[in-house]
Structures are given as C-alpha cells and as structure tokens.
C-alpha positions, 0 to 999 in steps of 0.5 A, spaced: 115 132 407 120 136 409 120 140 416 116 146 416 120 152 415 119 155 422 122 149 427 130 148 428 132 141 427 136 139 431 142 134 430 143 130 436 147 125 441 144 122 448 144 117 452 138 113 452 135 108 457 129 104 455 123 101 459 117 099 459 111 103 463 113 099 469 120 101 469 123 093 466 129 096 463 130 094 455 137 097 454 140 103 453 143 105 449 149 111 445 146 114 440 150 119 435 147 124 431 139 124 431 135 128 428 130 131 433 125 134 425 127 130 421 127 133 414 122 127 411 118 122 413 120 115 410 125 115 416 123 109 419 124 111 426 118 113 432 115 120 430 114 120 436 121 120 440 123 125 434 117 129 437 120 128 443 127 131 443 126 137 438 128 142 443 133 139 447 140 142 450 147 139 452 146 136 459 138 137 459 135 130 461 129 127 458 123 123 460 119 121 454 112 117 453 110 112 447 105 110 447 104 103 444 100 105 439 105 110 436 111 106 438 111 099 435 104 098 435 099 093 438 100 087 440 096 083 434 096 076 435 092 074 428 100 075 427 102 068 432 101 063 428 102 055 428 105 051 423 109 044 422 116 043 424 116 041 418 117 047 413 124 050 416 127 042 414 133 047 412 133 051 417 136 046 422 134 045 430 130 051 432 131 054 439 126 059 443 127 066 440 130 064 434 129 068 429 125 065 421 124 069 414 117 065 413 114 068 407 107 069 407 100 068 405 102 076 401 109 073 398 112 078 403 118 075 407 117 077 414 121 076 421 118 072 426 121 069 432 119 063 435 115 062 441 113 055 442 116 048 440 112 041 440 114 035 438 111 037 430 109 043 431 111 051 430 108 057 434 111 064 431 110 071 433 111 076 427 109 081 432 115 087 434 119 084 440 116 090 443 109 091 441 104 092 446 108 095 450 107 103 452 115 105 452 119 111 456 126 114 453 130 117 459 136 122 454 140 126 457 143 129 451 150 129 451 152 133 444 147 137 441 147 142 435 142 145 428 143 141 422 147 145 417 144 146 410 148 143 407 145 136 411 138 138 411 140 137 403 143 131 403 137 128 409 132 130 402 135 128 396 136 121 400 130 121 400 128 116 396 133 111 399 130 111 406 126 104 408 119 105 413 121 099 415 127 097 421 131 093 418 128 086 420 123 087 424 119 094 421 115 098 423 108 097 424 107 105 425 
C-alpha cells in the first residue's frame, strides 16, 4: 500500500539503543537510510517503530515504545518442541543457543534455537528471541531528509521483491 499522499516520506539515519521495558540493554546500532513512511507495507520492518520515526528532525532524540504484540509477537509456548537428538545426527555437536533449521508439520522450514539438551532429547524454541518483550527504542537522528520522488517510485517498484520475513527469524506481525 502506498504512503498516504499527504504524508511526507523521510529517509532517516539514526543511532539506536534497544532495551527491554525493564531497561535491559539488547543492542545498540547505527541505522542508515531508514524510511519513516514506507511506500509499501511489505518491508519486514516493525510498523510501530516506523510510525514512531515520522516527522523526526536531525539531532532530535526520541524514545519509541513498541509493545510485544506490535514487535515480534507474544511468546507462543506451542513453538517450543522437544525432539529426539537423532533428528540432528548430521548437524554434529549441538549447543545451547545454536540455531537449527527445522521442517514444520506444514512443510515450512524455519529457524529454531536450541534451548535445552538432555541425554537423548533436544528442546527447541521457534519464537523470535524478542517474542514477548515490550521494547524501547532510544533514537537519536543524525540525518533526516525527505525521500525523493525517484526513491519512492523505486521502492514501490520493489514491492514485489520485499519479504515480510526477517532473513533469520521472520516477523510474526
């Protein structure tokens, strides 16, 4: 879906400190040329964060709260599986935190994290690592400019190429 005609799409570069609602640091990053209003809905980005970036100005600091259900979804206990280690015989030694690709009952391949190891069993978690977490994005804009009509046209043309999924974990919303 195109951006609303009256909205001003911006391209923003910013520093970001990502924390849980309880203040636990998750990561810090520098992001270049992020859109404040997406020309399409199929970007794989967090819509609540994208909305929070609207009308940002160079040098401005902003705290954007994104509830779990608008970030990576609520934690889904049905995505925690316990399976036989024999299913991973070709993977070598498994370790806690390791990512493995599992084919679901529907035939979809998706990443799971190893969260438990016992003698002959492996516990896997298919939730995004940030599922169930209310997130706080502390943003400092380092550069803000209006998107050009050429950039908007190019992004609209790429809409068919964009994915709703993060390359590793996929977005749940």
